[in-house]
C-alpha positions as CSV (number, residue, x, y, z in Angstrom):
1,M,1.1,-13.6,-9.4
2,S,3.9,-12.5,-7.1
3,W,2.4,-9.1,-6.3
4,L,-1.0,-10.6,-5.6
5,L,0.6,-12.7,-2.9
6,V,3.0,-10.1,-1.6
7,N,0.5,-7.2,-1.4
8,P,-1.4,-8.5,1.7
9,I,1.9,-8.5,3.6
10,L,3.5,-5.5,2.0
11,I,0.6,-3.1,2.3
12,P,0.1,-3.3,6.1
13,L,3.9,-3.1,6.6
14,L,4.2,0.1,4.5
15,T,1.1,1.4,6.3
16,A,2.7,0.7,9.6
17,V,5.8,2.8,8.6
18,L,3.7,5.7,7.5
19,A,1.3,5.6,10.5
20,Y,4.3,5.6,12.8
21,M,5.9,8.6,11.0
22,F,2.6,10.5,11.4
23,R,1.7,9.3,14.8
24,F,1.8,12.8,16.2
25,N,-0.6,14.0,13.5
26,P,-4.3,13.2,13.1
27,A,-3.4,12.1,9.6
28,G,-1.8,8.9,11.1
29,R,-5.2,7.4,11.9
30,W,-6.5,8.1,8.4
31,I,-3.4,6.5,6.9
32,S,-4.2,3.4,8.9
33,V,-7.8,3.4,7.6
34,A,-6.7,3.9,4.0
35,G,-4.0,1.2,4.4
36,T,-6.6,-1.3,5.7
37,V,-9.0,-0.5,2.9
38,A,-6.1,-1.2,0.5
39,L,-5.4,-4.5,2.2
40,L,-9.0,-5.5,1.8
41,L,-8.9,-4.7,-1.9
42,A,-5.7,-6.6,-2.3
43,S,-7.0,-9.6,-0.5
44,V,-10.2,-9.6,-2.6
45,L,-8.1,-9.5,-5.8
46,M,-6.0,-12.4,-4.5
47,M,-9.2,-14.3,-3.7
48,A,-10.5,-13.8,-7.2
49,E,-7.4,-15.3,-8.6
50,V,-7.7,-18.3,-6.3
51,L,-11.3,-18.8,-7.3
52,E,-10.4,-18.7,-11.0
53,H,-7.2,-20.7,-11.0
54,G,-7.2,-22.8,-7.8
55,V,-3.9,-22.9,-5.8
56,I,-1.5,-20.1,-6.6
57,A,2.1,-19.7,-5.6
58,A,5.0,-17.3,-6.0
59,Q,8.8,-17.8,-5.5
60,M,10.5,-14.8,-4.0
61,S,13.5,-13.5,-6.1
62,N,13.0,-16.4,-8.4
63,W,14.6,-18.9,-6.0
64,Q,12.7,-22.0,-6.8
65,A,11.1,-24.1,-4.2
66,P,12.1,-25.8,-1.9
67,F,15.2,-23.6,-1.7
68,G,13.7,-20.1,-1.6
69,I,10.9,-18.3,0.2
70,T,7.5,-19.5,-1.1
71,L,4.2,-17.7,-0.8
72,V,1.1,-19.8,-1.6
73,A,-2.6,-19.4,-1.4
74,D,-5.3,-22.1,-1.6
75,Y,-9.0,-21.6,-0.7
76,L,-8.3,-21.7,3.0
77,G,-5.3,-19.4,3.0
78,A,-7.1,-16.9,0.7
79,V,-10.3,-16.7,2.8
80,M,-8.3,-16.3,6.0
81,V,-6.5,-13.3,4.5
82,V,-9.9,-11.7,3.4
83,I,-11.4,-12.2,6.8
84,T,-8.2,-10.7,8.4
85,A,-8.7,-7.6,6.2
86,I,-12.4,-7.3,7.1
87,T,-11.7,-7.7,10.8
88,G,-8.8,-5.3,10.6
89,L,-10.9,-2.6,8.9
90,A,-13.6,-3.0,11.4
91,T,-11.1,-2.6,14.2
92,V,-9.4,0.4,12.8
93,I,-12.7,2.2,12.3
94,Y,-13.8,1.3,15.8
95,S,-10.5,2.5,17.2
96,L,-11.2,6.0,15.9
97,A,-13.7,6.5,18.7
98,E,-12.0,4.4,21.4
99,I,-8.2,4.8,21.2
100,P,-7.1,8.1,22.9
101,E,-4.6,10.3,21.3
102,R,-2.0,9.3,23.9
103,L,-2.0,5.7,22.7
104,E,-1.9,6.8,19.0
105,R,1.2,8.7,19.7
106,L,2.7,5.6,21.3
107,G,2.3,3.8,18.0
108,F,-1.1,2.0,18.3
109,H,-1.8,2.1,14.5
110,A,1.7,1.1,13.6
111,L,1.6,-2.0,15.9
112,L,-1.9,-2.9,14.6
113,Q,-0.7,-2.8,11.0
114,V,2.3,-4.9,11.8
115,L,0.0,-7.4,13.5
116,M,-2.1,-7.7,10.4
117,A,0.9,-8.1,8.2
118,A,2.1,-11.0,10.4
119,V,-1.2,-12.7,10.4
120,C,-1.5,-12.5,6.6
121,G,2.1,-13.7,6.3
122,A,1.3,-16.7,8.5
123,F,-1.7,-17.6,6.3
124,L,0.3,-17.2,3.0
125,T,3.7,-18.7,3.9
126,G,4.7,-21.9,2.2
127,D,7.5,-23.0,4.6
128,L,7.7,-23.7,8.3
129,F,10.6,-21.5,9.1
130,N,8.8,-18.4,7.8
131,L,5.7,-19.5,9.7
132,Y,7.9,-19.3,12.8
133,V,9.1,-15.8,11.7
134,W,5.6,-14.5,11.3
135,F,4.6,-16.0,14.6
136,E,7.4,-14.0,16.2
137,V,6.4,-10.8,14.5
138,M,2.8,-11.5,15.6
139,L,3.9,-12.1,19.2
140,I,6.0,-8.9,19.3
141,S,3.3,-6.7,17.9
142,S,0.5,-8.2,19.9
143,F,2.5,-7.9,23.1
144,G,3.1,-4.2,22.3
145,L,-0.6,-3.7,21.8
146,L,-1.4,-5.6,25.0
147,V,0.7,-3.4,27.3
148,L,0.3,-0.2,25.4
149,G,-0.7,2.3,28.1
150,G,1.3,0.6,30.8
151,S,-1.4,0.0,33.4
152,K,-0.6,-2.6,36.1
153,E,-3.4,-4.9,34.9
154,Q,-2.1,-4.7,31.3
155,L,1.5,-5.5,32.3
156,D,0.3,-8.4,34.5
157,G,-1.7,-9.9,31.6
158,G,1.0,-9.1,29.1
159,I,3.7,-11.0,31.1
160,K,1.4,-14.1,31.3
161,Y,0.6,-13.8,27.6
162,V,4.2,-13.5,26.4
163,T,5.7,-16.0,28.8
164,L,3.6,-19.0,27.8
165,N,3.8,-18.0,24.1
166,L,7.6,-18.0,24.4
167,V,7.4,-21.6,25.7
168,S,5.3,-22.3,22.6
169,T,7.9,-20.7,20.4
170,I,10.7,-22.8,21.9
171,M,8.7,-26.0,21.3
172,F,7.9,-24.9,17.7
173,L,11.5,-24.1,16.9
174,S,12.7,-27.3,18.4
175,G,10.2,-29.2,16.4
176,I,11.3,-27.4,13.2
177,G,14.9,-28.3,13.9
178,L,14.1,-32.0,14.4
179,L,11.9,-32.1,11.4
180,Y,14.6,-30.5,9.2
181,G,17.1,-33.0,10.6
182,V,15.1,-36.0,9.5
183,T,13.8,-34.6,6.2
184,G,16.3,-32.0,5.0
185,T,13.6,-29.5,4.1
186,L,11.1,-27.0,5.6
187,N,9.1,-26.2,2.5
188,M,5.6,-27.6,3.4
189,A,4.9,-28.9,-0.1
190,D,8.3,-30.6,-0.1
191,L,7.7,-32.0,3.4
192,H,4.5,-33.6,2.1
193,L,6.8,-35.8,0.0
194,A,9.8,-36.0,2.3
195,V,8.0,-37.4,5.4
196,R,7.0,-40.5,3.4
197,E,10.7,-41.4,3.1
198,V,11.4,-41.0,6.8
199,E,12.4,-44.5,8.2
200,N,11.7,-43.7,11.8
201,Q,8.0,-43.0,11.8
202,G,7.9,-43.1,15.6
203,L,10.3,-40.1,15.7
204,L,8.1,-38.3,13.2
205,T,5.0,-38.9,15.4
206,T,7.0,-37.4,18.3
207,I,7.8,-34.3,16.3
208,A,4.1,-34.1,15.3
209,V,3.1,-34.0,19.0
210,M,5.6,-31.2,19.6
211,F,3.9,-29.2,16.8
212,L,0.6,-30.1,18.4
213,V,1.7,-28.6,21.7
214,A,3.3,-25.5,20.1
215,F,0.2,-24.7,18.0
216,G,-2.1,-25.8,20.9
217,V,-0.7,-22.9,23.0
218,K,-1.2,-20.4,20.1
219,A,-4.8,-21.7,19.6
220,A,-5.6,-21.8,23.4
221,L,-6.2,-25.5,23.4
222,F,-6.8,-27.4,26.7
223,P,-4.9,-27.4,29.0
224,L,-2.7,-24.6,27.6
225,F,-5.3,-21.8,27.4
226,F,-4.9,-20.0,30.8
227,W,-2.9,-17.1,29.3
228,L,-6.0,-16.0,27.3
229,P,-8.6,-15.2,29.9
230,A,-5.8,-13.7,32.0
231,S,-4.9,-11.1,29.3
232,Y,-7.7,-10.5,26.8
233,H,-9.8,-8.3,29.1
234,T,-7.0,-5.9,29.9
235,P,-6.3,-3.9,26.7
236,P,-8.6,-1.4,24.9
237,V,-11.6,-3.1,23.4
238,A,-10.4,-2.6,19.8
239,V,-7.3,-4.6,20.7
240,S,-9.3,-7.3,22.5
241,A,-11.6,-7.6,19.5
242,I,-8.9,-8.2,16.9
243,F,-7.1,-10.5,19.3
244,A,-10.3,-12.5,19.9
245,G,-11.0,-12.6,16.2
246,L,-7.6,-13.5,14.8
247,L,-4.8,-14.6,17.1
248,T,-6.0,-18.0,18.2
249,K,-7.2,-18.7,14.7
250,V,-3.7,-18.5,13.4
251,G,-2.8,-21.4,15.7
252,V,-5.9,-23.3,14.5
253,Y,-4.9,-22.6,10.9
254,A,-1.3,-23.8,11.4
255,M,-2.6,-27.0,13.0
256,I,-5.0,-27.6,10.1
257,R,-2.3,-26.9,7.6
258,T,0.4,-29.1,9.1
259,F,-1.8,-32.0,10.2
260,T,-3.3,-32.3,6.7
261,L,-0.3,-31.6,4.5
262,I,2.6,-33.0,6.6
263,F,1.6,-35.0,9.6
264,D,-1.0,-37.4,8.2
265,H,1.1,-40.6,8.6
266,D,-0.4,-41.6,12.0
267,V,-3.9,-40.3,12.1
268,G,-5.1,-42.9,14.5
269,Y,-2.8,-41.5,17.1
270,T,-2.3,-37.8,16.6
271,H,-5.9,-37.0,15.6
272,Q,-7.3,-39.2,18.5
273,I,-5.3,-36.9,20.9
274,M,-6.8,-33.9,19.1
275,L,-10.3,-35.3,19.4
276,W,-10.2,-35.5,23.2
277,L,-8.3,-32.2,23.5
278,A,-11.1,-30.6,21.4
279,V,-13.8,-32.1,23.7
280,L,-12.0,-30.9,26.9
281,T,-11.4,-27.5,25.4
282,M,-15.1,-27.1,24.6
283,V,-16.2,-28.2,28.1
284,T,-13.7,-26.2,30.2
285,G,-14.1,-23.1,28.1
286,V,-17.9,-23.0,28.4
287,L,-17.8,-23.8,32.1
288,G,-15.3,-21.0,32.6
289,A,-17.6,-18.6,30.8
290,A,-20.6,-19.7,32.9
291,A,-18.6,-18.9,36.1
292,M,-17.6,-15.4,35.0
293,N,-19.5,-12.1,35.8
294,D,-17.6,-9.8,33.5
295,F,-18.7,-9.2,29.9
296,R,-15.2,-9.5,28.4
297,R,-14.1,-12.3,30.6
298,I,-17.2,-14.4,29.6
299,L,-16.4,-13.7,25.9
300,S,-12.7,-14.6,26.5
301,F,-13.6,-18.0,27.9
302,H,-16.0,-18.5,25.0
303,I,-13.1,-18.1,22.6
304,I,-11.5,-21.2,24.2
305,S,-14.8,-23.1,24.0
306,Q,-15.3,-22.4,20.3
307,I,-11.7,-23.3,19.5
308,G,-12.7,-26.8,20.5
309,Y,-15.3,-27.0,17.7
310,M,-12.7,-26.1,15.1
311,I,-10.2,-28.6,16.3
312,L,-13.0,-31.2,16.5
313,G,-13.4,-30.8,12.7
314,L,-9.7,-31.5,12.1
315,A,-9.7,-34.4,14.6
316,L,-12.6,-36.1,12.8
317,F,-10.5,-35.9,9.6
318,T,-13.4,-36.5,7.2
319,P,-14.4,-34.3,4.3
320,L,-17.5,-33.1,6.3
321,G,-15.5,-32.6,9.5
322,L,-13.0,-30.3,7.6
323,V,-15.9,-28.5,6.0
324,G,-17.2,-27.7,9.5
325,A,-13.8,-26.6,10.7
326,V,-13.3,-24.2,7.8
327,F,-16.8,-22.8,8.1
328,Y,-16.5,-22.4,11.8
329,L,-13.2,-20.5,11.4
330,V,-14.8,-17.9,9.2
331,H,-18.0,-17.6,11.2
332,H,-16.2,-17.3,14.6
333,I,-13.8,-14.6,13.6
334,I,-16.7,-12.4,12.6
335,V,-19.0,-13.2,15.5
336,K,-16.4,-13.0,18.2
337,A,-14.8,-9.7,17.1
338,N,-18.3,-8.3,17.0
339,L,-19.3,-9.4,20.5
340,F,-16.2,-7.6,21.8
341,F,-17.2,-4.5,19.9
342,V,-20.6,-4.6,21.6
343,A,-19.0,-5.1,25.0
344,G,-16.9,-2.0,24.3
345,V,-20.0,0.2,23.5
346,A,-21.8,-1.2,26.6
347,K,-18.8,-0.1,28.7
348,R,-18.7,3.3,27.0
349,I,-22.4,4.1,27.7
350,A,-23.0,2.1,30.9
351,G,-19.6,2.7,32.6
352,S,-18.3,-0.9,33.1
353,T,-18.1,-4.4,31.8
354,D,-18.9,-5.9,35.2
355,L,-22.4,-7.3,34.9
356,A,-23.3,-6.3,38.4
357,R,-22.6,-2.7,37.7
358,I,-24.4,-2.2,34.4
359,G,-28.0,-2.5,33.1
360,G,-30.7,-0.7,31.2
361,L,-29.2,-1.2,27.8
362,Y,-32.4,-2.7,26.3
363,A,-34.6,0.2,27.5
364,H,-32.2,3.0,26.6
365,A,-30.1,1.5,23.7
366,P,-32.4,-0.9,21.9
367,L,-30.3,-0.8,18.7
368,L,-27.3,-2.0,20.6
369,A,-29.4,-4.7,22.3
370,F,-30.6,-5.9,18.9
371,L,-27.1,-6.0,17.5
372,F,-25.9,-8.0,20.5
373,L,-28.5,-10.7,19.9
374,I,-27.3,-11.4,16.4
375,P,-23.7,-12.5,17.2
376,A,-24.8,-13.9,20.6
377,F,-27.5,-16.2,19.0
378,S,-25.0,-17.0,16.2
379,L,-22.4,-18.0,18.8
380,A,-24.9,-20.2,20.5
381,G,-25.9,-21.9,17.3
382,F,-29.4,-20.5,16.8
383,P,-30.9,-21.0,13.3
384,P,-30.7,-19.5,10.7
385,L,-27.5,-17.7,11.8
386,S,-24.0,-18.7,10.7
387,G,-23.2,-20.5,14.0
388,F,-26.1,-22.9,13.5
389,W,-24.7,-24.2,10.2
390,A,-21.2,-24.5,11.5
391,K,-22.4,-26.5,14.5
392,Y,-24.8,-28.6,12.4
393,V,-22.0,-29.7,10.0
394,L,-19.7,-30.6,12.8
395,V,-22.3,-32.6,14.8
396,K,-23.4,-34.3,11.6
397,A,-19.7,-35.3,10.9
398,A,-19.5,-36.8,14.4
399,L,-22.7,-38.7,14.0
400,D,-21.6,-40.1,10.7
401,L,-18.7,-41.7,12.5
402,Q,-21.1,-42.9,15.3
403,M,-19.3,-40.7,17.8
404,W,-22.4,-40.2,19.9
405,F,-20.6,-38.9,23.0
406,V,-18.7,-36.3,21.0
407,A,-21.9,-35.1,19.3
408,G,-23.7,-35.0,22.6
409,V,-20.9,-32.9,24.2
410,S,-21.0,-30.5,21.2
411,L,-24.8,-30.0,21.7
412,A,-24.5,-29.7,25.5
413,V,-21.8,-27.0,25.1
414,G,-24.1,-25.1,22.7
415,L,-26.8,-25.2,25.4
416,L,-24.3,-23.8,28.0
417,T,-23.3,-21.1,25.5
418,I,-27.0,-20.1,25.4
419,Y,-26.9,-19.9,29.2
420,S,-23.9,-17.5,29.1
421,M,-25.4,-15.3,26.5
422,T,-28.7,-15.2,28.5
423,K,-26.7,-14.3,31.6
424,I,-25.3,-11.3,29.8
425,W,-28.7,-10.3,28.5
426,G,-30.3,-10.8,31.9
427,A,-27.7,-8.6,33.7
428,A,-26.6,-6.0,31.2
429,F,-29.5,-5.4,28.9
430,W,-32.8,-6.3,30.6
431,P,-32.8,-4.9,34.2
432,A,-32.5,-1.2,35.0
433,H,-29.0,0.2,35.7
434,P,-28.2,-0.4,39.4
435,E,-27.2,3.3,39.8
436,G,-30.2,4.6,37.9
437,K,-28.2,5.7,34.9
438,R,-29.7,5.9,31.4
439,P,-27.1,4.4,29.1
440,R,-28.0,5.9,25.7
441,L,-26.1,5.9,22.4
442,G,-27.3,9.4,21.8
443,D,-25.0,10.6,24.6
444,V,-22.0,9.7,22.5
445,P,-20.9,12.4,20.0
446,V,-22.1,11.7,16.4
447,G,-18.7,11.0,14.8
448,E,-17.7,8.6,17.6
449,R,-21.1,7.0,17.5
450,L,-20.7,6.2,13.8
451,A,-17.2,4.8,14.3
452,L,-18.4,2.6,17.1
453,M,-21.6,1.3,15.5
454,L,-20.6,0.9,11.8
455,P,-18.3,-2.0,12.4
456,I,-20.9,-3.7,14.6
457,I,-23.6,-3.3,12.0
458,G,-21.4,-4.4,9.2
459,L,-20.2,-7.6,11.0
460,A,-23.8,-8.4,12.1
461,L,-25.0,-8.1,8.5
462,L,-22.2,-10.4,7.3
463,T,-23.3,-12.9,10.0
464,C,-26.8,-12.8,8.8
465,I,-25.8,-13.1,5.1
466,I,-23.7,-16.2,5.9
467,G,-26.6,-17.7,7.9
468,L,-29.4,-16.9,5.5
469,F,-27.5,-17.8,2.3
470,P,-25.2,-20.6,3.5
471,E,-24.9,-22.5,0.2
472,P,-22.1,-20.6,-1.5
473,F,-20.1,-20.5,1.8
474,V,-20.6,-24.3,2.4
475,Q,-19.6,-25.0,-1.2
476,F,-16.5,-22.9,-0.7
477,A,-15.7,-24.8,2.5
478,E,-16.2,-28.1,0.7
479,T,-13.7,-27.1,-2.0
480,S,-11.3,-25.9,0.8
481,A,-11.7,-29.3,2.6
482,A,-11.1,-31.2,-0.6
483,Q,-7.8,-29.3,-1.2
484,L,-6.7,-30.1,2.4
485,L,-7.4,-33.8,2.1
486,D,-5.9,-34.0,-1.4
487,S,-2.7,-32.0,-1.6
488,T,-1.9,-32.8,-5.2
489,D,-2.7,-29.3,-6.5
490,Y,-0.8,-27.6,-3.6
491,V,2.3,-29.6,-4.1
492,T,2.2,-29.4,-7.9
493,T,1.7,-25.6,-7.9
494,V,4.6,-25.0,-5.4
495,L,7.1,-27.6,-6.7
496,G,6.1,-27.9,-10.3
497,V,6.1,-31.7,-10.0
498,Q,3.3,-34.3,-9.5
499,P,3.5,-35.8,-6.0
């Protein structure tokens, strides 16, 4: 059991070491590919164990909880690790055609593997201090990837990115200190029991709001999101894609975990704040996307908009709302990474991501145009793709609570998302190229073309599978939501006692 939980962290860390040692050799990139395949296999084995036994946990060095380091996986944690491995593998394969040898020698693959280890660690940790540690590892590695190459635009975006995230870190660490002061523990299962004994519930609510702000920065929640569109369009597309798919979702995951397992004592206050933040995040994100005229900037603002849907599911705090949040998490990681991959190929063959400077993609690269429509329609919520089911569940959850305004905003944001995707199609794909170029995939060397297109095709197929056969995925999300709302199995597995 210990190895099943340690492997998703240990494998990418070992891969990072080997990739860095061989960074001056072409073998380094293939080590990165092999390590990511191994991570995917390890995550699938862990998922199989979770599906068979429910919540699983391991105590490092046999130090029993709550005194030692605990790794724990329930349905939500396990599926997030699997999706991390899938996104990581797609990114590594894509990078074979995009990342130049110069950046590989600077340690691109090592930084990417460390990032994946940190993300997996955040999804599997069972205590708040180690969540803070993995956040810091994730921040360091992501900052390294963001500024790798050292262009002025990258450095400017990187400084904005790291500055606000450091503010988030200070807030998170301060909240951890206060929480430890009033409970005497940081193990999340133990905190589930300890917070019930805190006499000053008002102080506990204040600490909860501190965590909400800290995780809100990580998740790019309104009004703390401005670091994201200022930085995500600056690095190589492979980096933008994995950032778009994973980084903000770690913040969302942390919020879901803590506000179901620990801070559920004042739902009427904390989750009401979340509800309006979710609505404002959806609206401001989609309006920002509608105002942009650059492929990657539009997609960056849409990350913000879609985060609002996920937080909405948590804010509603009903079984159906949490089902929608979990389903949306999985769907969005796949779709958003894929859209960035498409943007990268468009830039490669058309010469830019500025919508005013590209065109002709439908006429000369019809396969890419078709593959763009799948994640674009899914993001907008077209049936029967995965985004439709995710939005449907969340709107239904809002309507069940008679929150007509919230449901109406969710639908209106979906319509504006369609507008943004149509804007990209109408500028980049449908008209002729303004300079008369013929942007063809055939002009890309065969090996590079395969590396660029295989991840896009694979993620598009996964989106279609989730959309066309949603029942097993919805059932999985239902079980995950049930575990979040009833923490008995989680606490019993970690502590060995009934709550």
